[in-house]
N, C-alpha and C positions, 0 to 999 in steps of 0.2 A: 818922037813925040813923048811928052811926059803925061802919064795917066795917073790921076790921084785917086786914093782910096782913104775914105774917112769912116771911122766906126765909133759909135757910142754904145754903151752897154744896155741902157734902158730908154724907154720912150720919153722919160722925163729929162734926159740929158740933151744938151744942145751942142751940135757939132761945129758951131760957128768958128771957134778958135782954130780947129783943124782946117776948115774950109778956107779961112783967111790965109793961113800959112801955105796951103796948097796952091791957092791962086797966086800968092806972092812968089812962089817958087816957079811959076810959069806953066802949071798943068793946064792943058787944053781941054781935058775932059776929066770930070771927077765923079766917082761913084760913092754914094753914101749909104751906110747900113746902120740899122738899129738892132743889134744882136749881141749877145754875150760872146766874149772871146773864146770861151770854152766850147761854144757851139761849133761843131764841125761844118755843118751846112750853112754857108753864108752866100746867098744868091747874088748879092751885089759884088762880092769879091770875085766870084766865078764869072760874072758878067764883065768885070774889068779885065780879068785875065783872057777871056775870050775875045774882047775888043782889041786887045794889044796885038801888034804885028812885030815880027823880028826887028830888033833895033830900038823898040820903044822901051821906056823905063817906068816901072811902077813906083809911085812916090807915096809915102805915108808920113804923117806928122811925127809919129813915134813908133818904135818897134812893137810895142804891146798893142798897137791898133791893128796890126796885121796878124799876130799870133799870140797865143796865151803861154806857150811853152817853147823852149829852145828847139826841141825836136820839130814842133809844128812850123816854126820859123824857118829852120834849115830845109825842111821838105819843100816848103813853098818857094823859097829862093832857088833851090836846086831845080825845081820845076821851071822856073823862069829862065834859068841859065841854059837848060836843055833846049829851050825854044828861042834862044838868042835874045832874051829880054833882060833888061837890067832892073836893078832895084836900088832905091834910095830912101833913107830915113832922114828926115830933116833935123830932128832933135839930136840924134846920136851921130850925125855927120857920117853916115855909112853910105857908100855908093859903090855898088859892085861893077859899075862900068869903068872904074879906075883900078889900076893895079894894087894900090894901097887898100882900097875897099874890098877887093877880092881876098887880099891877105887876111884882113880882119875877119871876113866871113869864114874863111877856112880855119882860122884859129877858133872861132865860135864852134864850128863843126867838130874840131878835134876835142874841144873841151866837153861838148855834149857826149861824144863817143866815150871819152874818159869817164864822165860821170855815170853813164850807163854801165860801163864795165865795173866801176867801184860798187855800184848798187848790187849788181849780180854777185860779185865776190862776197859782199856782206851778207846777202841773202843765203848763199850756199854755206858760208861759215856758220851762220846762225842756225840753219837747219841741221847741219852736222853736229853742232854742239848740243842741240836739243835731242837728237837721236842718241848721242853718247850718254845723255842723262836718262835715256829710256822713254823719251816722249816721241810720239809720232804725230805727224801733221794731219791736217784735215779736220773735218767736222766729226764730232762723236756720233755714233749711230743713233738714229731716232728711236729705234726699238732695241731693247735688250733681248737676250735669249729667253728670259722669263716672259717678257711681253709678247714675244713671238709665239711661245708655247700657249699662253693664255688666249691669244688671237685665234690660233688654230682650234683650240678647244671650243671657244665660243662659236666659231664659224661652222662647226660640225652640226650645230642646231640650225635647221633650215629657217626657223622663225626669226633669227637674229641677223640683221643686215650688216653688210660691210661698213656702212656709215655709222651704225650704232657701235660697232667694235672700235672703229677708229676714234669715235668721240670718247668712248670709255678709256682708251689708251692715251688720249690727248694728242693725237696726230691726225693728219688729213687722210681721207680715203686713198689718195694717190700714193701717200707714203706706205700705207698698208699694202696696196697692190704691188709697189716696188719690192717689198720684202716677201710677198707672196705672189709670185708670177702665176697667173691663171685664176687669181681670186679664190673663191670658194672651191673651185675645181682643183686647185693646187693643194688643198688640205687633205692630208692622209687620214 
């Protein structure tokens, strides 16, 4: 059985083009969603996947209707494959129920893995170069040693609240508590 999935990103968009293509392709059941592709939770996609039985094929009009990223696409198609379900994209002529379609899909997977490895290598090289120049990563501390000393001095006065000290230093009370575990009790 061919099970269609159509998705538009906003409530204003019309899925008619996709629905026409899916009907023409012979889909017996079509699930329609109005949600951004970046949104991980898509109830109609999940309903389509739950509805399918082994041997069924999920059909989309275009790859980007199923997933926003190559990683998300590969994860979804691998999930289908594990449950002996096929995948077909009408626009890209990709069909994982054929040996040629499987080959193309595995090439996509290899390219995605390669892309992730390249990004990791670049990130590591960039961090190493920054460290070699004396730079360290991460956010600078919210409070300097001088700020911390001032906060401790102010908090020794029982009439000054943690909130007032935090406001004076331009930080939130939670930041002050993070630097002074125990709050006023942690002040020597």
